[in-house]
PDB file of N, CA, C and O in Angstrom:
ATOM      1  N   MET A   1      80.651  93.226 137.776  1.00  0.00           N
ATOM      2  CA  MET A   1      80.217  92.402 136.678  1.00  0.00           C
ATOM      3  C   MET A   1      80.835  93.038 135.431  1.00  0.00           C
ATOM      4  O   MET A   1      80.733  94.245 135.214  1.00  0.00           O
ATOM      5  N   ALA A   2      81.473  92.202 134.623  1.00  0.00           N
ATOM      6  CA  ALA A   2      82.137  92.591 133.400  1.00  0.00           C
ATOM      7  C   ALA A   2      81.205  92.747 132.268  1.00  0.00           C
ATOM      8  O   ALA A   2      80.238  91.994 132.149  1.00  0.00           O
ATOM      9  N   THR A   3      81.461  93.715 131.415  1.00  0.00           N
ATOM     10  CA  THR A   3      80.584  93.915 130.263  1.00  0.00           C
ATOM     11  C   THR A   3      81.343  93.392 128.991  1.00  0.00           C
ATOM     12  O   THR A   3      82.570  93.447 128.909  1.00  0.00           O
ATOM     13  N   THR A   4      80.565  92.900 128.041  1.00  0.00           N
ATOM     14  CA  THR A   4      81.140  92.517 126.781  1.00  0.00           C
ATOM     15  C   THR A   4      80.605  93.323 125.689  1.00  0.00           C
ATOM     16  O   THR A   4      79.466  93.785 125.741  1.00  0.00           O
ATOM     17  N   THR A   5      81.431  93.516 124.652  1.00  0.00           N
ATOM     18  CA  THR A   5      80.979  94.252 123.500  1.00  0.00           C
ATOM     19  C   THR A   5      80.791  93.352 122.320  1.00  0.00           C
ATOM     20  O   THR A   5      81.527  92.382 122.137  1.00  0.00           O
ATOM     21  N   SER A   6      79.844  93.660 121.549  1.00  0.00           N
ATOM     22  CA  SER A   6      79.450  92.791 120.372  1.00  0.00           C
ATOM     23  C   SER A   6      79.831  93.562 119.074  1.00  0.00           C
ATOM     24  O   SER A   6      79.713  94.783 118.968  1.00  0.00           O
ATOM     25  N   LEU A   7      80.279  92.777 118.141  1.00  0.00           N
ATOM     26  CA  LEU A   7      80.615  93.300 116.820  1.00  0.00           C
ATOM     27  C   LEU A   7      79.425  93.236 115.851  1.00  0.00           C
ATOM     28  O   LEU A   7      79.555  93.606 114.684  1.00  0.00           O
ATOM     29  N   ALA A   8      78.297  92.780 116.322  1.00  0.00           N
ATOM     30  CA  ALA A   8      77.163  92.559 115.472  1.00  0.00           C
ATOM     31  C   ALA A   8      76.665  93.822 114.820  1.00  0.00           C
ATOM     32  O   ALA A   8      76.148  93.770 113.705  1.00  0.00           O
ATOM     33  N   GLY A   9      76.801  94.933 115.464  1.00  0.00           N
ATOM     34  CA  GLY A   9      76.312  96.215 114.929  1.00  0.00           C
ATOM     35  C   GLY A   9      77.258  96.867 113.923  1.00  0.00           C
ATOM     36  O   GLY A   9      76.907  97.894 113.341  1.00  0.00           O
ATOM     37  N   ARG A  10      78.426  96.312 113.706  1.00  0.00           N
ATOM     38  CA  ARG A  10      79.387  97.000 112.807  1.00  0.00           C
ATOM     39  C   ARG A  10      79.255  96.337 111.338  1.00  0.00           C
ATOM     40  O   ARG A  10      78.958  95.160 111.136  1.00  0.00           O
ATOM     41  N   SER A  11      79.510  97.230 110.431  1.00  0.00           N
ATOM     42  CA  SER A  11      79.329  96.725 109.038  1.00  0.00           C
ATOM     43  C   SER A  11      80.712  96.491 108.367  1.00  0.00           C
ATOM     44  O   SER A  11      81.691  97.192 108.623  1.00  0.00           O
ATOM     45  N   GLY A  12      80.721  95.523 107.549  1.00  0.00           N
ATOM     46  CA  GLY A  12      81.971  95.322 106.778  1.00  0.00           C
ATOM     47  C   GLY A  12      83.196  94.783 107.510  1.00  0.00           C
ATOM     48  O   GLY A  12      84.300  94.762 106.965  1.00  0.00           O
ATOM     49  N   GLY A  13      82.985  94.341 108.769  1.00  0.00           N
ATOM     50  CA  GLY A  13      84.117  93.746 109.512  1.00  0.00           C
ATOM     51  C   GLY A  13      85.034  94.820 109.978  1.00  0.00           C
ATOM     52  O   GLY A  13      86.193  94.499 110.240  1.00  0.00           O
ATOM     53  N   GLU A  14      84.653  96.068 110.114  1.00  0.00           N
ATOM     54  CA  GLU A  14      85.570  97.139 110.619  1.00  0.00           C
ATOM     55  C   GLU A  14      85.782  96.964 112.110  1.00  0.00           C
ATOM     56  O   GLU A  14      84.858  96.697 112.878  1.00  0.00           O
ATOM     57  N   ARG A  15      87.036  97.126 112.479  1.00  0.00           N
ATOM     58  CA  ARG A  15      87.421  97.016 113.897  1.00  0.00           C
ATOM     59  C   ARG A  15      88.068  98.341 114.329  1.00  0.00           C
ATOM     60  O   ARG A  15      88.632  99.045 113.492  1.00  0.00           O
ATOM     61  N   ASP A  16      87.999  98.673 115.554  1.00  0.00           N
ATOM     62  CA  ASP A  16      88.708  99.809 116.118  1.00  0.00           C
ATOM     63  C   ASP A  16      90.149  99.629 115.920  1.00  0.00           C
ATOM     64  O   ASP A  16      90.665  98.549 116.208  1.00  0.00           O
ATOM     65  N   GLY A  17      90.869 100.642 115.430  1.00  0.00           N
ATOM     66  CA  GLY A  17      92.315 100.641 115.274  1.00  0.00           C
ATOM     67  C   GLY A  17      92.760  99.892 114.037  1.00  0.00           C
ATOM     68  O   GLY A  17      93.956  99.678 113.842  1.00  0.00           O
ATOM     69  N   ALA A  18      91.801  99.480 113.181  1.00  0.00           N
ATOM     70  CA  ALA A  18      92.141  98.779 111.905  1.00  0.00           C
ATOM     71  C   ALA A  18      92.602  99.791 110.921  1.00  0.00           C
ATOM     72  O   ALA A  18      92.093 100.912 110.927  1.00  0.00           O
ATOM     73  N   LEU A  19      93.554  99.461 110.055  1.00  0.00           N
ATOM     74  CA  LEU A  19      94.000 100.349 109.020  1.00  0.00           C
ATOM     75  C   LEU A  19      92.950 100.386 107.943  1.00  0.00           C
ATOM     76  O   LEU A  19      92.373  99.389 107.509  1.00  0.00           O
ATOM     77  N   ARG A  20      92.752 101.629 107.551  1.00  0.00           N
ATOM     78  CA  ARG A  20      91.720 101.920 106.438  1.00  0.00           C
ATOM     79  C   ARG A  20      92.471 102.524 105.233  1.00  0.00           C
ATOM     80  O   ARG A  20      93.011 103.624 105.348  1.00  0.00           O
ATOM     81  N   PHE A  21      92.514 101.848 104.116  1.00  0.00           N
ATOM     82  CA  PHE A  21      93.270 102.362 102.936  1.00  0.00           C
ATOM     83  C   PHE A  21      92.277 103.004 102.028  1.00  0.00           C
ATOM     84  O   PHE A  21      91.172 102.500 101.832  1.00  0.00           O
ATOM     85  N   SER A  22      92.676 104.136 101.465  1.00  0.00           N
ATOM     86  CA  SER A  22      91.838 104.920 100.550  1.00  0.00           C
ATOM     87  C   SER A  22      92.623 104.955  99.234  1.00  0.00           C
ATOM     88  O   SER A  22      93.700 104.367  99.131  1.00  0.00           O
ATOM     89  N   TRP A  23      92.068 105.655  98.224  1.00  0.00           N
ATOM     90  CA  TRP A  23      92.708 105.882  96.889  1.00  0.00           C
ATOM     91  C   TRP A  23      93.948 106.696  97.089  1.00  0.00           C
ATOM     92  O   TRP A  23      94.887 106.534  96.309  1.00  0.00           O
ATOM     93  N   GLN A  24      94.029 107.542  98.052  1.00  0.00           N
ATOM     94  CA  GLN A  24      95.195 108.379  98.258  1.00  0.00           C
ATOM     95  C   GLN A  24      96.358 107.438  98.782  1.00  0.00           C
ATOM     96  O   GLN A  24      97.513 107.639  98.406  1.00  0.00           O
ATOM     97  N   ASN A  25      96.066 106.478  99.594  1.00  0.00           N
ATOM     98  CA  ASN A  25      97.002 105.515 100.022  1.00  0.00           C
ATOM     99  C   ASN A  25      97.568 104.715  98.896  1.00  0.00           C
ATOM    100  O   ASN A  25      98.773 104.494  98.782  1.00  0.00           O
ATOM    101  N   LEU A  26      96.634 104.282  98.051  1.00  0.00           N
ATOM    102  CA  LEU A  26      97.014 103.494  96.911  1.00  0.00           C
ATOM    103  C   LEU A  26      97.889 104.276  95.981  1.00  0.00           C
ATOM    104  O   LEU A  26      98.886 103.725  95.513  1.00  0.00           O
ATOM    105  N   ALA A  27      97.597 105.517  95.676  1.00  0.00           N
ATOM    106  CA  ALA A  27      98.385 106.370  94.774  1.00  0.00           C
ATOM    107  C   ALA A  27      99.750 106.574  95.337  1.00  0.00           C
ATOM    108  O   ALA A  27     100.721 106.572  94.581  1.00  0.00           O
ATOM    109  N   LEU A  28      99.886 106.758  96.693  1.00  0.00           N
ATOM    110  CA  LEU A  28     101.227 106.960  97.309  1.00  0.00           C
ATOM    111  C   LEU A  28     102.027 105.749  97.258  1.00  0.00           C
ATOM    112  O   LEU A  28     103.246 105.802  97.089  1.00  0.00           O
ATOM    113  N   LEU A  29     101.337 104.566  97.407  1.00  0.00           N
ATOM    114  CA  LEU A  29     102.085 103.275  97.353  1.00  0.00           C
ATOM    115  C   LEU A  29     102.552 102.987  96.002  1.00  0.00           C
ATOM    116  O   LEU A  29     103.659 102.469  95.854  1.00  0.00           O
ATOM    117  N   VAL A  30     101.767 103.289  94.937  1.00  0.00           N
ATOM    118  CA  VAL A  30     102.198 103.096  93.541  1.00  0.00           C
ATOM    119  C   VAL A  30     103.384 104.049  93.251  1.00  0.00           C
ATOM    120  O   VAL A  30     104.384 103.603  92.687  1.00  0.00           O
ATOM    121  N   ALA A  31     103.301 105.344  93.619  1.00  0.00           N
ATOM    122  CA  ALA A  31     104.399 106.230  93.450  1.00  0.00           C
ATOM    123  C   ALA A  31     105.602 105.802  94.133  1.00  0.00           C
ATOM    124  O   ALA A  31     106.684 105.973  93.572  1.00  0.00           O
ATOM    125  N   ALA A  32     105.535 105.219  95.377  1.00  0.00           N
ATOM    126  CA  ALA A  32     106.673 104.674  96.124  1.00  0.00           C
ATOM    127  C   ALA A  32     107.298 103.606  95.307  1.00  0.00           C
ATOM    128  O   ALA A  32     108.506 103.621  95.070  1.00  0.00           O
ATOM    129  N   LEU A  33     106.459 102.626  94.845  1.00  0.00           N
ATOM    130  CA  LEU A  33     106.986 101.511  94.127  1.00  0.00           C
ATOM    131  C   LEU A  33     107.675 101.925  92.774  1.00  0.00           C
ATOM    132  O   LEU A  33     108.701 101.362  92.391  1.00  0.00           O
ATOM    133  N   VAL A  34     107.071 102.926  92.077  1.00  0.00           N
ATOM    134  CA  VAL A  34     107.659 103.438  90.822  1.00  0.00           C
ATOM    135  C   VAL A  34     109.070 104.067  91.131  1.00  0.00           C
ATOM    136  O   VAL A  34     110.035 103.841  90.401  1.00  0.00           O
ATOM    137  N   ALA A  35     109.141 104.832  92.202  1.00  0.00           N
ATOM    138  CA  ALA A  35     110.354 105.480  92.623  1.00  0.00           C
ATOM    139  C   ALA A  35     111.423 104.510  93.003  1.00  0.00           C
ATOM    140  O   ALA A  35     112.601 104.739  92.727  1.00  0.00           O
ATOM    141  N   ILE A  36     111.036 103.422  93.635  1.00  0.00           N
ATOM    142  CA  ILE A  36     111.998 102.427  94.114  1.00  0.00           C
ATOM    143  C   ILE A  36     112.485 101.652  92.915  1.00  0.00           C
ATOM    144  O   ILE A  36     113.693 101.445  92.800  1.00  0.00           O
ATOM    145  N   VAL A  37     111.663 101.225  92.047  1.00  0.00           N
ATOM    146  CA  VAL A  37     112.051 100.437  90.851  1.00  0.00           C
ATOM    147  C   VAL A  37     112.851 101.288  89.949  1.00  0.00           C
ATOM    148  O   VAL A  37     113.838 100.774  89.423  1.00  0.00           O
ATOM    149  N   ALA A  38     112.553 102.549  89.694  1.00  0.00           N
ATOM    150  CA  ALA A  38     113.342 103.511  88.866  1.00  0.00           C
ATOM    151  C   ALA A  38     114.708 103.726  89.542  1.00  0.00           C
ATOM    152  O   ALA A  38     115.722 103.795  88.847  1.00  0.00           O
ATOM    153  N   GLY A  39     114.757 103.831  90.867  1.00  0.00           N
ATOM    154  CA  GLY A  39     115.991 104.020  91.576  1.00  0.00           C
ATOM    155  C   GLY A  39     116.912 102.851  91.357  1.00  0.00           C
ATOM    156  O   GLY A  39     118.078 103.016  90.998  1.00  0.00           O
ATOM    157  N   PHE A  40     116.388 101.685  91.572  1.00  0.00           N
ATOM    158  CA  PHE A  40     117.269 100.429  91.329  1.00  0.00           C
ATOM    159  C   PHE A  40     117.663 100.321  89.897  1.00  0.00           C
ATOM    160  O   PHE A  40     118.795  99.912  89.637  1.00  0.00           O
ATOM    161  N   ALA A  41     116.819 100.655  88.918  1.00  0.00           N
ATOM    162  CA  ALA A  41     117.199 100.599  87.523  1.00  0.00           C
ATOM    163  C   ALA A  41     118.322 101.584  87.211  1.00  0.00           C
ATOM    164  O   ALA A  41     119.278 101.252  86.510  1.00  0.00           O
ATOM    165  N   LEU A  42     118.200 102.740  87.715  1.00  0.00           N
ATOM    166  CA  LEU A  42     119.229 103.784  87.514  1.00  0.00           C
ATOM    167  C   LEU A  42     120.556 103.319  88.232  1.00  0.00           C
ATOM    168  O   LEU A  42     121.649 103.484  87.689  1.00  0.00           O
ATOM    169  N   LEU A  43     120.419 102.723  89.491  1.00  0.00           N
ATOM    170  CA  LEU A  43     121.565 102.277  90.150  1.00  0.00           C
ATOM    171  C   LEU A  43     122.297 101.175  89.383  1.00  0.00           C
ATOM    172  O   LEU A  43     123.526 101.123  89.397  1.00  0.00           O
ATOM    173  N   ALA A  44     121.532 100.280  88.703  1.00  0.00           N
ATOM    174  CA  ALA A  44     122.136  99.256  87.882  1.00  0.00           C
ATOM    175  C   ALA A  44     122.809  99.840  86.675  1.00  0.00           C
ATOM    176  O   ALA A  44     123.733  99.223  86.144  1.00  0.00           O
ATOM    177  N   GLY A  45     122.394 100.999  86.213  1.00  0.00           N
ATOM    178  CA  GLY A  45     122.971 101.712  85.059  1.00  0.00           C
ATOM    179  C   GLY A  45     124.187 102.552  85.387  1.00  0.00           C
ATOM    180  O   GLY A  45     124.886 103.056  84.508  1.00  0.00           O
ATOM    181  N   GLY A  46     124.413 102.685  86.665  1.00  0.00           N
ATOM    182  CA  GLY A  46     125.643 103.373  87.115  1.00  0.00           C
ATOM    183  C   GLY A  46     125.399 104.783  87.575  1.00  0.00           C
ATOM    184  O   GLY A  46     126.354 105.539  87.757  1.00  0.00           O
ATOM    185  N   SER A  47     124.099 105.184  87.778  1.00  0.00           N
ATOM    186  CA  SER A  47     123.841 106.533  88.197  1.00  0.00           C
ATOM    187  C   SER A  47     124.268 106.701  89.770  1.00  0.00           C
ATOM    188  O   SER A  47     123.941 105.878  90.625  1.00  0.00           O
ATOM    189  N   THR A  48     124.952 107.736  90.008  1.00  0.00           N
ATOM    190  CA  THR A  48     125.405 107.950  91.405  1.00  0.00           C
ATOM    191  C   THR A  48     124.688 109.108  92.127  1.00  0.00           C
ATOM    192  O   THR A  48     124.872 109.363  93.316  1.00  0.00           O
ATOM    193  N   THR A  49     123.839 109.802  91.297  1.00  0.00           N
ATOM    194  CA  THR A  49     123.065 110.979  91.901  1.00  0.00           C
ATOM    195  C   THR A  49     121.581 110.704  91.939  1.00  0.00           C
ATOM    196  O   THR A  49     120.991 110.787  93.016  1.00  0.00           O
ATOM    197  N   ALA A  50     120.955 110.390  90.859  1.00  0.00           N
ATOM    198  CA  ALA A  50     119.540 110.216  90.771  1.00  0.00           C
ATOM    199  C   ALA A  50     119.073 108.971  91.478  1.00  0.00           C
ATOM    200  O   ALA A  50     118.040 108.980  92.147  1.00  0.00           O
ATOM    201  N   ALA A  51     119.834 107.888  91.334  1.00  0.00           N
ATOM    202  CA  ALA A  51     119.406 106.601  91.967  1.00  0.00           C
ATOM    203  C   ALA A  51     119.155 106.746  93.466  1.00  0.00           C
ATOM    204  O   ALA A  51     118.060 106.500  93.973  1.00  0.00           O
ATOM    205  N   PRO A  52     120.255 107.169  94.168  1.00  0.00           N
ATOM    206  CA  PRO A  52     120.011 107.277  95.682  1.00  0.00           C
ATOM    207  C   PRO A  52     118.859 108.255  96.031  1.00  0.00           C
ATOM    208  O   PRO A  52     118.135 108.017  96.997  1.00  0.00           O
ATOM    209  N   LEU A  53     118.689 109.311  95.287  1.00  0.00           N
ATOM    210  CA  LEU A  53     117.628 110.241  95.616  1.00  0.00           C
ATOM    211  C   LEU A  53     116.307 109.608  95.448  1.00  0.00           C
ATOM    212  O   LEU A  53     115.426 109.779  96.291  1.00  0.00           O
ATOM    213  N   LEU A  54     116.118 108.839  94.331  1.00  0.00           N
ATOM    214  CA  LEU A  54     114.824 108.120  94.126  1.00  0.00           C
ATOM    215  C   LEU A  54     114.574 107.092  95.217  1.00  0.00           C
ATOM    216  O   LEU A  54     113.453 106.974  95.712  1.00  0.00           O
ATOM    217  N   LEU A  55     115.606 106.347  95.598  1.00  0.00           N
ATOM    218  CA  LEU A  55     115.466 105.290  96.607  1.00  0.00           C
ATOM    219  C   LEU A  55     115.155 105.933  97.951  1.00  0.00           C
ATOM    220  O   LEU A  55     114.300 105.425  98.676  1.00  0.00           O
ATOM    221  N   VAL A  56     115.793 106.996  98.300  1.00  0.00           N
ATOM    222  CA  VAL A  56     115.389 107.668  99.609  1.00  0.00           C
ATOM    223  C   VAL A  56     113.961 108.172  99.541  1.00  0.00           C
ATOM    224  O   VAL A  56     113.182 108.036 100.484  1.00  0.00           O
ATOM    225  N   LEU A  57     113.644 108.753  98.404  1.00  0.00           N
ATOM    226  CA  LEU A  57     112.245 109.258  98.234  1.00  0.00           C
ATOM    227  C   LEU A  57     111.304 108.149  98.396  1.00  0.00           C
ATOM    228  O   LEU A  57     110.318 108.300  99.117  1.00  0.00           O
ATOM    229  N   GLY A  58     111.528 107.049  97.786  1.00  0.00           N
ATOM    230  CA  GLY A  58     110.590 105.909  97.773  1.00  0.00           C
ATOM    231  C   GLY A  58     110.471 105.280  99.153  1.00  0.00           C
ATOM    232  O   GLY A  58     109.360 105.118  99.659  1.00  0.00           O
ATOM    233  N   TYR A  59     111.628 104.912  99.791  1.00  0.00           N
ATOM    234  CA  TYR A  59     111.658 104.242 101.038  1.00  0.00           C
ATOM    235  C   TYR A  59     111.345 105.113 102.300  1.00  0.00           C
ATOM    236  O   TYR A  59     110.646 104.683 103.217  1.00  0.00           O
ATOM    237  N   VAL A  60     111.894 106.341 102.294  1.00  0.00           N
ATOM    238  CA  VAL A  60     111.834 107.198 103.541  1.00  0.00           C
ATOM    239  C   VAL A  60     110.633 108.157 103.464  1.00  0.00           C
ATOM    240  O   VAL A  60     110.090 108.528 104.504  1.00  0.00           O
ATOM    241  N   VAL A  61     110.210 108.561 102.272  1.00  0.00           N
ATOM    242  CA  VAL A  61     109.128 109.520 102.254  1.00  0.00           C
ATOM    243  C   VAL A  61     107.770 108.903 101.793  1.00  0.00           C
ATOM    244  O   VAL A  61     106.780 108.988 102.520  1.00  0.00           O
ATOM    245  N   LEU A  62     107.733 108.293 100.604  1.00  0.00           N
ATOM    246  CA  LEU A  62     106.452 107.904 100.040  1.00  0.00           C
ATOM    247  C   LEU A  62     105.945 106.667 100.704  1.00  0.00           C
ATOM    248  O   LEU A  62     104.756 106.615 101.022  1.00  0.00           O
ATOM    249  N   LEU A  63     106.754 105.659 100.940  1.00  0.00           N
ATOM    250  CA  LEU A  63     106.234 104.378 101.516  1.00  0.00           C
ATOM    251  C   LEU A  63     105.635 104.671 102.887  1.00  0.00           C
ATOM    252  O   LEU A  63     104.499 104.272 103.140  1.00  0.00           O
ATOM    253  N   PRO A  64     106.405 105.402 103.847  1.00  0.00           N
ATOM    254  CA  PRO A  64     105.712 105.647 105.128  1.00  0.00           C
ATOM    255  C   PRO A  64     104.393 106.547 105.022  1.00  0.00           C
ATOM    256  O   PRO A  64     103.443 106.374 105.786  1.00  0.00           O
ATOM    257  N   LEU A  65     104.404 107.458 104.085  1.00  0.00           N
ATOM    258  CA  LEU A  65     103.182 108.256 103.797  1.00  0.00           C
ATOM    259  C   LEU A  65     102.020 107.381 103.420  1.00  0.00           C
ATOM    260  O   LEU A  65     100.892 107.534 103.890  1.00  0.00           O
ATOM    261  N   ALA A  66     102.362 106.427 102.522  1.00  0.00           N
ATOM    262  CA  ALA A  66     101.289 105.464 102.026  1.00  0.00           C
ATOM    263  C   ALA A  66     100.707 104.652 103.205  1.00  0.00           C
ATOM    264  O   ALA A  66      99.523 104.314 103.192  1.00  0.00           O
ATOM    265  N   ILE A  67     101.485 104.358 104.159  1.00  0.00           N
ATOM    266  CA  ILE A  67     101.047 103.489 105.287  1.00  0.00           C
ATOM    267  C   ILE A  67     100.278 104.323 106.328  1.00  0.00           C
ATOM    268  O   ILE A  67      99.239 103.871 106.811  1.00  0.00           O
ATOM    269  N   ILE A  68     100.737 105.475 106.671  1.00  0.00           N
ATOM    270  CA  ILE A  68     100.127 106.226 107.737  1.00  0.00           C
ATOM    271  C   ILE A  68      99.023 107.200 107.332  1.00  0.00           C
ATOM    272  O   ILE A  68      98.317 107.644 108.237  1.00  0.00           O
ATOM    273  N   ARG A  69      98.795 107.578 106.081  1.00  0.00           N
ATOM    274  CA  ARG A  69      97.802 108.452 105.675  1.00  0.00           C
ATOM    275  C   ARG A  69      96.552 107.771 105.362  1.00  0.00           C
ATOM    276  O   ARG A  69      95.574 108.417 104.986  1.00  0.00           O
TER     277      ARG A  69
END
């Protein structure tokens, strides 16, 4: 006989495996967006050192941290 589970006892529509975002995630996401926008602004201005560093920081470090933390 198969058993079924009910979601009636859970509050706020939480599901197992669902992403839960906190203030830390939001702060990391904002920092990533600021770094990315600043990187593109510097890139448009002709920067060859700071722009790529900011873009890598935003896309490779901060954005994934904002998603998985």
